[in-house]
BAMI-944765 format. One line per 8 residues: number of its first residue (from 1); their letters; for each residue z, x, y of N, C-alpha, C. Coordinates in nm, 4 decimals, padded with zeros to 6 digits. Atoms other than C-alpha are relative to their C-alpha. Layout:
// BAMI-944765
NUM) a) Z/X/Y/Z/X/Y/Z/X/Y | ...;
//
This chain:
// BAMI-944765
1) xxxxxxxx) -00.0715/00.1643/-00.0295/-01.4836/02.7022/03.1839/00.1469/00.0012/-00.0190 | -00.1417/00.0162/00.0154/-01.1587/02.6169/03.2665/00.0460/-00.0952/-00.0839 | -00.0649/00.1209/00.0600/-00.9550/02.4231/03.0382/00.1524/00.0466/00.0234 | -00.1496/00.0291/-00.0468/-00.6469/02.2623/03.1191/00.0728/-00.0058/-00.1058 | -00.0738/00.0105/00.1350/-00.3584/02.3394/02.9249/00.1132/-00.0972/-00.0209 | -00.0533/00.1702/00.0100/-00.1938/02.0680/02.7345/00.1521/-00.0117/00.0274 | -00.1418/-00.0080/-00.0201/00.1570/01.9579/02.7953/00.0991/-00.0338/-00.1519 | -00.0880/-00.0044/00.1010/00.4185/01.9754/02.5529/-00.0165/-00.1661/-00.0692;
9) xxxxxxxx) 00.0384/00.1372/00.0205/00.3456/01.5947/02.5302/-00.1085/-00.0356/-00.0773 | 00.1408/-00.0002/00.0425/00.0383/01.6459/02.4461/-00.0432/00.0524/-00.1407 | -00.0201/-00.0161/00.1430/00.0781/01.8631/02.1835/00.0617/-00.0240/-00.1058 | -00.0514/00.0823/00.1322/00.3424/01.6773/01.9766/-00.0825/-00.1054/-00.0558 | 00.0823/00.0708/00.0293/00.1131/01.4344/02.0084/-00.1187/00.0261/-00.0922 | 00.1210/-00.0294/00.1125/-00.1887/01.5936/01.8456/00.1008/00.0521/-00.1301 | -00.1156/-00.0229/00.1109/00.0714/01.7549/01.5861/00.0352/-00.0992/-00.0609 | -00.0265/00.0984/00.0633/00.1946/01.4209/01.4991/-00.1268/-00.0633/-00.0642;
17) xxxxxxxx) 00.0874/00.0605/00.0636/-00.1104/01.2791/01.4300/-00.1025/00.0599/-00.0965 | 00.0392/-00.1146/00.1133/-00.2343/01.5659/01.2290/00.0507/-00.0581/-00.1125 | -00.0768/-00.0170/00.1039/00.0574/01.5235/01.0293/-00.0104/-00.1455/-00.0445 | 00.0518/00.1450/00.0250/00.0184/01.1509/00.9999/-00.1124/00.0114/-00.0826 | 00.1229/00.0404/00.0893/-00.3470/01.1805/00.8683/00.0240/00.1315/-00.1274 | -00.0349/-00.0554/00.1169/-00.2204/01.4625/00.6225/00.0743/-00.0568/-00.0919 | -00.0825/00.1175/00.1008/00.0415/01.2240/00.4752/-00.0781/-00.1034/-00.0413 | 00.0679/00.1419/00.0602/-00.1966/00.9620/00.4367/-00.0526/00.0563/-00.1082;
25) xxxxxxxx) 00.0937/-00.0602/00.1269/-00.4458/01.2255/00.2204/00.0770/00.0212/-00.1285 | -00.0736/-00.0227/00.0878/-00.1528/01.3540/00.0608/00.0693/-00.1461/-00.0621 | -00.0581/00.0714/00.0761/00.0073/01.0479/-00.0388/-00.1067/-00.1301/-00.0859 | 00.1031/00.0460/00.0366/-00.3501/00.8901/-00.1168/-00.0099/00.0894/-00.1528 | 00.0193/-00.0617/00.1250/-00.3822/01.1687/-00.3852/00.1461/00.0133/-00.0947 | -00.0630/00.0274/00.0828/-00.0502/01.1015/-00.5090/00.0179/-00.1158/-00.0950 | 00.0375/00.1751/00.0456/-00.1170/00.7112/-00.5651/-00.1299/00.0420/-00.1245 | 00.1353/00.0092/00.0787/-00.4464/00.8385/-00.7412/00.0607/00.1064/-00.1319;
33) xxxxxxxx) -00.0345/-00.0606/00.1024/-00.2763/01.0859/-00.9689/00.0735/-00.1075/-00.0731 | -00.0390/00.1168/00.0529/-00.0614/00.7848/-01.0822/-00.1121/-00.0658/-00.1179 | 00.1093/00.1206/00.0411/-00.3717/00.5443/-01.1214/-00.0779/00.0941/-00.1253 | 00.0769/-00.0854/00.0856/-00.5393/00.8594/-01.3051/00.0799/-00.0187/-00.1513 | -00.1161/-00.0410/00.1344/-00.2239/00.9210/-01.5753/-00.0040/-00.1487/-00.0568 | -00.0061/00.1118/00.1073/-00.2475/00.5321/-01.6641/-00.1120/-00.0573/00.0130 | 00.0742/00.0063/00.0290/-00.5584/00.4848/-01.6475/-00.0844/-00.1317/00.0996 | 00.0567/00.0719/-00.0850/-00.6325/00.2537/-01.3563/-00.0902/00.0527/00.0845;
41) xxxxxxxx) 00.1082/-00.0515/-00.1172/-00.9048/00.2451/-01.0685/00.0437/-00.0376/00.1125 | -00.0646/00.0502/-00.1024/-00.8521/00.2052/-00.7292/00.0092/-00.0961/00.0240 | -00.0258/00.1314/-00.0381/-00.8709/-00.1400/-00.7060/00.1384/-00.0227/-00.0488 | -00.1546/00.0310/00.0895/-00.5778/-00.1644/-00.9788/00.0858/00.0643/00.0797 | -00.1184/-00.0677/-00.1003/-00.3728/00.0440/-00.7690/00.0356/-00.0962/00.1451 | -00.0392/00.0482/-00.1448/-00.4593/-00.1340/-00.4405/00.0732/-00.1670/-00.0394 | -00.0539/00.1303/00.0843/-00.3396/-00.4751/-00.6616/00.1555/00.0285/-00.0317 | -00.1290/-00.0387/00.0359/-00.0690/-00.2950/-00.7925/00.0880/-00.0122/00.1463;
49) xxxxxxxx) -00.1005/-00.0227/-00.1181/00.0767/-00.2025/-00.4400/00.0179/-00.1599/00.0932 | -00.0039/00.1324/-00.0653/-00.0038/-00.5564/-00.2888/00.0937/-00.0902/-00.0569 | -00.1152/00.0605/00.1179/00.2163/-00.7068/-00.5893/00.1317/00.0732/00.0583 | -00.1325/-00.0355/-00.0339/00.4979/-00.4807/-00.4975/00.0373/-00.0244/00.1263 | -00.0067/00.0545/-00.1685/00.4633/-00.5268/-00.1280/00.0752/-00.1081/00.0192 | -00.0292/00.1442/-00.0177/00.4554/-00.8769/-00.1568/00.1613/-00.0495/-00.0482 | -00.1445/00.0434/00.0391/00.8000/-00.8918/-00.3777/00.0993/00.0736/00.0919 | -00.0905/-00.1036/-00.0869/00.9640/-00.6213/-00.1573/00.0348/-00.1043/00.0953;
57) xxxxxxxx) -00.0281/00.0831/-00.0993/00.9112/-00.8891/00.1253/00.0728/-00.1353/-00.0399 | -00.0388/00.1363/00.0504/01.0324/-01.1751/-00.1153/-00.0721/-00.1359/00.0013 | 00.1116/00.1154/-00.0212/00.7285/-01.3441/-00.0765/-00.0927/00.0654/-00.0994 | 00.1248/-00.0858/00.1262/00.5312/-01.2728/-00.4296/-00.1495/-00.0620/00.0323 | 00.1290/00.0259/-00.0156/00.1739/-01.2856/-00.3961/-00.0477/-00.0897/-00.0985 | 00.0644/00.1073/00.0989/-00.0341/-01.5542/-00.5199/-00.1568/00.0914/-00.0402 | 00.1260/-00.0887/00.0563/-00.4100/-01.4335/-00.7081/-00.0645/-00.0182/00.1422 | 00.0746/00.0388/-00.0814/-00.5668/-01.6320/-00.3932/00.0132/00.1073/00.1315;
65) xxxxxxxx) -00.0071/-00.1294/-00.1266/-00.3979/-01.3875/-00.1343/-00.0344/00.1286/-00.0549 | 00.0429/-00.1165/00.0607/-00.4252/-01.0972/-00.3562/-00.2027/00.0514/00.0195 | 00.1361/-00.0216/-00.0300/-00.8142/-01.1725/-00.3336/-00.0849/00.0581/00.1231 | 00.0110/-00.0032/-00.1141/-00.8022/-01.2106/00.0155/00.0245/00.1650/00.0544 | -00.0259/-00.1451/-00.0569/-00.6211/-00.8754/00.0752/-00.1141/00.1260/-00.0642 | 00.0580/-00.1313/00.0357/-00.8695/-00.6446/-00.1480/-00.1213/-00.0948/00.0137 | 00.1267/00.0556/00.0249/-01.1771/-00.8752/-00.0819/-00.1031/-00.0263/-00.0866 | 00.0597/00.0314/00.1026/-01.2466/-01.0028/-00.3876/-00.0271/-00.1300/-00.0562;
73) xxxxxxxx) 00.0765/00.1280/00.0466/-01.4342/-01.3023/-00.5341/00.1450/-00.0593/-00.1121 | -00.1256/00.0884/00.0819/-01.1966/-01.5612/-00.7400/-00.0080/00.0679/-00.1197 | 00.0289/-00.0884/00.0803/-01.3711/-01.3933/-01.0476/00.0518/00.1182/-00.0259 | -00.0603/-00.1511/00.0069/-01.2646/-01.0534/-00.9920/00.0795/00.0228/-00.0158 | -00.1522/-00.0240/00.0364/-00.9638/-01.1004/-00.9449/00.0595/-00.0676/-00.1158 | -00.0589/00.0430/00.1364/-00.8993/-01.3106/-01.2462/-00.0195/00.1221/-00.1092 | 00.0231/-00.1151/00.0768/-01.0561/-01.0365/-01.4215/00.1110/00.1287/00.0056 | -00.1174/-00.1558/-00.0153/-00.8323/-00.7390/-01.2567/00.1559/-00.0787/-00.0554;
81) xxxxxxxx) -00.1550/00.0456/00.0218/-00.5261/-00.9738/-01.2948/00.0165/-00.0038/-00.1683 | 00.0040/-00.0120/00.1346/-00.6247/-01.0378/-01.6774/00.0530/00.1269/-00.0803 | 00.0035/-00.1024/00.0092/-00.6580/-00.6778/-01.6949/00.1128/00.0692/-00.0091 | -00.1213/-00.0677/-00.0266/-00.3450/-00.5679/-01.5552/00.1381/-00.0869/-00.0616 | -00.1001/00.0905/00.0947/-00.1298/-00.8201/-01.7335/00.0207/00.0620/-00.1440 | 00.0330/-00.0291/00.1662/-00.2895/-00.7293/-02.0674/00.0394/00.1580/-00.0272 | -00.0608/-00.0948/-00.0090/-00.1486/-00.3568/-01.9868/00.1241/-00.0012/-00.0170 | -00.1029/00.0354/-00.0432/00.1377/-00.4932/-01.8778/00.0767/00.0678/00.1413;
89) xxxxxxxx) -00.0514/-00.0630/-00.1451/00.1656/-00.3632/-01.5078/00.0078/-00.1708/00.0804 | -00.0346/00.1380/-00.0933/00.2109/-00.7281/-01.3715/-00.0033/-00.1394/-00.0787 | -00.0328/00.1464/00.0660/00.3049/-01.1037/-01.4864/-00.0148/-00.0912/00.0757 | -00.0172/00.1491/-00.0450/00.2083/-01.4362/-01.4175/00.1329/-00.0767/-00.0204 | -00.0959/00.1263/-00.0010/00.4532/-01.7033/-01.2992/-00.0206/-00.1045/00.0488 | 00.0293/00.1355/-00.0824/00.4317/-02.0634/-01.2047/00.1225/00.0224/00.1301 | -00.0612/00.0056/-00.1025/00.5978/-02.1211/-00.8775/00.1363/-00.1397/-00.0778 | -00.1037/00.1317/00.0433/00.9590/-02.2990/-00.9305/-00.0024/-00.1455/00.0720;
97) xxxxxxxx) 00.0436/00.0885/-00.1198/00.8807/-02.5371/-00.6488/-00.1023/-00.0640/-00.0077 | 00.1292/00.0245/00.0202/00.5179/-02.5775/-00.7092/-00.0408/00.0297/-00.1053 | 00.0387/00.0304/00.1287/00.4238/-02.6073/-01.0487/-00.1642/00.0980/-00.0291 | 00.1563/-00.0376/-00.0157/00.0533/-02.5589/-00.9582/-00.0297/00.1224/00.0244 | 00.0137/-00.1221/-00.0356/00.1236/-02.2414/-00.7879/00.0329/00.1158/-00.1140 | -00.0547/-00.0993/00.0665/00.0942/-01.9034/-00.9650/00.0064/00.1366/00.0920 | -00.0175/-00.1502/-00.0344/00.2524/-01.5759/-00.8690/00.0365/00.0791/-00.0672 | 00.0048/-00.1646/00.0883/00.2430/-01.2280/-00.9447/00.1002/00.1068/00.0076;
105) xxxxxxxx) -00.0970/-00.1057/-00.0185/00.5246/-00.9912/-00.9974/-00.0619/00.1034/-00.1208 | -00.0169/-00.1293/00.0741/00.5570/-00.6376/-01.1150/00.0488/-00.0416/-00.1675 | -00.0789/00.0714/00.1205/00.6157/-00.6659/-01.4957/00.0757/00.1200/-00.0126 | -00.1305/-00.1333/00.0464/00.9415/-00.4474/-01.6478/-00.0979/00.1267/-00.0242 | 00.0911/-00.1224/00.0444/00.6765/-00.2016/-01.7904/-00.0564/00.0801/00.0759 | 00.0794/-00.0276/-00.1163/00.4457/-00.1552/-01.4951/00.1264/00.0810/00.0805 | -00.0651/-00.0721/-00.0815/00.7568/-00.0848/-01.2898/00.0882/00.1000/-00.0782 | -00.0599/-00.1307/00.0575/00.9265/00.1637/-01.5646/-00.0956/00.1025/00.0431;
113) xxxxxxxx) 00.0598/-00.1223/-00.0076/00.6367/00.3757/-01.5388/-00.0132/00.0618/00.1394 | -00.0313/-00.0035/-00.1088/00.6386/00.3358/-01.1947/00.1107/00.0877/00.0695 | -00.0778/-00.1047/-00.0404/00.9539/00.4737/-01.1095/00.0371/00.1316/-00.0608 | 00.0046/-00.1479/00.0689/00.9534/00.7556/-01.4215/-00.1028/00.0720/00.0976 | 00.0810/-00.0841/-00.0427/00.6580/00.8944/-01.2127/00.0602/00.0068/00.1451 | -00.0736/-00.0075/-00.1323/00.8002/00.8476/-00.8494/00.1121/00.0380/00.0427 | -00.1346/-00.0407/-00.0609/01.1565/00.9079/-00.8812/00.0081/00.1622/00.0347 | -00.0236/-00.1263/-00.1209/01.0966/01.3053/-00.7985/-00.0361/-00.0137/00.1348;
121) xxxxxxxx) 00.0488/00.0203/-00.1422/00.9214/01.1857/-00.4731/00.1187/-00.0988/00.0443 | -00.0926/00.0855/-00.0468/01.1796/00.9251/-00.4349/00.1718/00.0850/00.0601 | -00.1230/-00.1166/-00.0395/01.4809/01.2449/-00.4378/-00.0308/00.0702/00.0832 | 00.0664/-00.0854/-00.1267/01.2751/01.4309/-00.1941/00.0253/-00.0739/00.0927 | 00.0133/00.0462/-00.0964/01.2381/01.1824/00.0132/00.1481/-00.0380/00.0821 | -00.1751/00.0108/00.0072/01.6209/01.0971/-00.0099/00.0099/00.1368/00.0786 | -00.0317/-00.1192/-00.0783/01.6512/01.4629/00.1082/-00.0251/00.0140/00.1018 | 00.0540/00.0895/-00.1846/01.4310/01.4037/00.4205/00.0814/-00.0326/00.0713;
129) xxxxxxxx) -00.0767/00.0630/-00.0771/01.6265/01.1537/00.5099/00.1332/-00.0055/00.0129 | -00.0839/-00.0305/-00.0112/01.9278/01.2693/00.4721/00.0488/00.1286/00.1028 | -00.0021/-00.0942/-00.1182/01.8746/01.5511/00.7446/00.0172/-00.0612/00.1119 | 00.0091/00.0611/-00.0953/01.8467/01.2857/01.0137/00.1441/-00.0595/00.0171 | -00.1268/00.0911/-00.0318/02.1466/01.0773/01.1740/-00.1005/-00.1568/-00.0039 | 00.0507/00.1313/00.0035/02.0864/00.7084/01.1706/-00.0600/-00.0500/00.1455 | 00.0440/-00.0024/-00.1110/02.0104/00.7023/01.5512/-00.1757/00.0366/-00.0086 | 00.1114/-00.1047/00.0153/01.6958/00.9594/01.4617/-00.1038/-00.0729/-00.0967;
137) xxxxxxxx) 00.0469/00.1308/00.0832/01.6148/00.6917/01.1685/-00.0455/-00.0654/00.0421 | 00.0486/00.1187/-00.0752/01.6020/00.4380/01.3799/-00.1350/00.0143/00.0903 | 00.1178/00.0049/-00.0970/01.3424/00.5727/01.6235/-00.1406/00.0359/-00.1140 | 00.1267/-00.0320/00.1087/01.1179/00.7276/01.2964/-00.0168/-00.1419/-00.0301 | 00.0244/00.1456/00.0387/01.1553/00.3377/01.1823/-00.0971/-00.0557/00.0721 | 00.0962/00.1006/-00.1403/00.9970/00.1848/01.5146/-00.1007/00.0890/00.0055 | 00.1128/-00.0401/-00.0100/00.7613/00.4406/01.5251/-00.0891/-00.0410/-00.1412 | 00.0869/00.0129/00.0904/00.6106/00.4149/01.1807/-00.0256/-00.1638/-00.0247;
145) xxxxxxxx) 00.0700/00.1419/-00.0617/00.6248/00.0241/01.2197/-00.0889/00.0059/00.0931 | 00.0987/00.0268/-00.0756/00.4294/00.0355/01.5047/-00.1375/00.0325/-00.0317 | 00.1061/-00.0585/-00.0034/00.1624/00.2796/01.4040/-00.0415/-00.0631/-00.1240 | 00.0151/00.1018/00.1151/00.1615/00.0701/01.0651/-00.0499/-00.1210/00.0414 | 00.0718/00.1298/-00.0737/00.0813/-00.2312/01.2791/-00.1522/00.0414/00.0721 | 00.1035/00.0030/-00.0490/-00.1626/-00.0377/01.4765/-00.1486/00.0185/-00.0966 | 00.0928/-00.0466/00.0587/-00.3406/00.1049/01.2247/-00.0316/-00.1397/-00.0904 | 00.0178/00.1356/00.0804/-00.3291/-00.2723/01.0180/-00.1279/-00.1012/00.1185;
153) xxxxxxxx) 00.0826/00.1079/-00.0880/-00.4807/-00.4171/01.3677/-00.1541/00.0592/-00.0149 | 00.1145/-00.0730/00.0277/-00.7738/-00.1551/01.3508/-00.0920/-00.0246/-00.1008 | 00.0809/00.0293/00.1189/-00.8762/-00.2344/01.0003/-00.0442/-00.1258/-00.0185 | 00.0434/00.1184/-00.0485/-00.8854/-00.6033/01.0917/-00.1000/00.0108/00.0674 | 00.1161/-00.0533/-00.1083/-01.0846/-00.5167/01.3776/-00.1337/00.0437/-00.0732 | 00.1309/-00.0622/00.0630/-01.3334/-00.3375/01.1643/-00.0347/-00.0710/-00.1207 | 00.0487/00.1042/00.1176/-01.3533/-00.5832/00.8863/-00.0396/-00.1232/00.0594 | 00.0627/00.1284/-00.0155/-01.4216/-00.8521/01.1257/-00.1522/00.0249/00.0553;
161) xxxxxxxx) 00.1506/-00.0724/-00.0640/-01.7119/-00.6547/01.2941/-00.1039/00.0376/-00.0874 | 00.1075/-00.0521/00.0838/-01.8685/-00.5557/00.9769/-00.0966/-00.1585/-00.0214 | 00.1182/00.1572/00.0465/-02.1542/-00.8636/00.8962/00.0612/-00.0209/-00.1346 | -00.0813/00.0562/00.1154/-02.0636/-01.0921/00.6415/-00.0964/00.0530/-00.1139 | 00.0986/00.0015/00.1131/-02.1972/-00.9652/00.2967/00.0766/-00.0557/-00.1180 | -00.0841/00.0483/00.1555/-02.1053/-01.1152/-00.0631/00.0475/00.0826/-00.0512 | -00.0986/-00.0956/00.0814/-01.8070/-00.9985/-00.1928/-00.0933/00.0613/-00.1651 | 00.0440/-00.0568/00.1423/-01.8897/-00.7208/-00.4842/00.1124/-00.0020/-00.0643;
169) xxx) -00.0781/-00.0024/00.0829/-01.7187/-00.7334/-00.7891/00.0633/00.1491/-00.0204 | -00.0777/-00.1252/00.0413/-01.4705/-00.4361/-00.8370/00.0749/-00.0001/-00.1136 | -00.0911/-00.0245/00.1121/-01.2728/-00.3131/-01.0971/-00.0408/00.0468/-00.1277;
//
């Protein structure tokens, strides 16, 4: 049977797709190593990442938004936050504008542990990025933003297509 020869573009797309998949798996393994080292389960880790991402965007997350993101019940979110706060990974603060609202922040102790663990990876990442000029980094950035958006859109579509089921406590 005749097999059409792939174009250079098709080869690149296939290689990039494989690289993204391997990167995702490797990143997940590094995250799980951090979690295991500090006695965190996958839900704890996802919560910490959500808190960190929200802070980096300058929009600290509320317990309600965290529950929505992690698909957890109110009681499960409370237990999760209590546990992470007790071990020093996060802290709760009242919103300065609306005192009824609670905002979650990465606690200093948790941030210190994360920095110590991820500092060598940060140095390696900086070394790689130093090999690219500003124009190349801009293209890579645009690519990553669009790929991340594509992945989140697919994730949301998969979630929406699932039959409604009660939230299961995790943690």
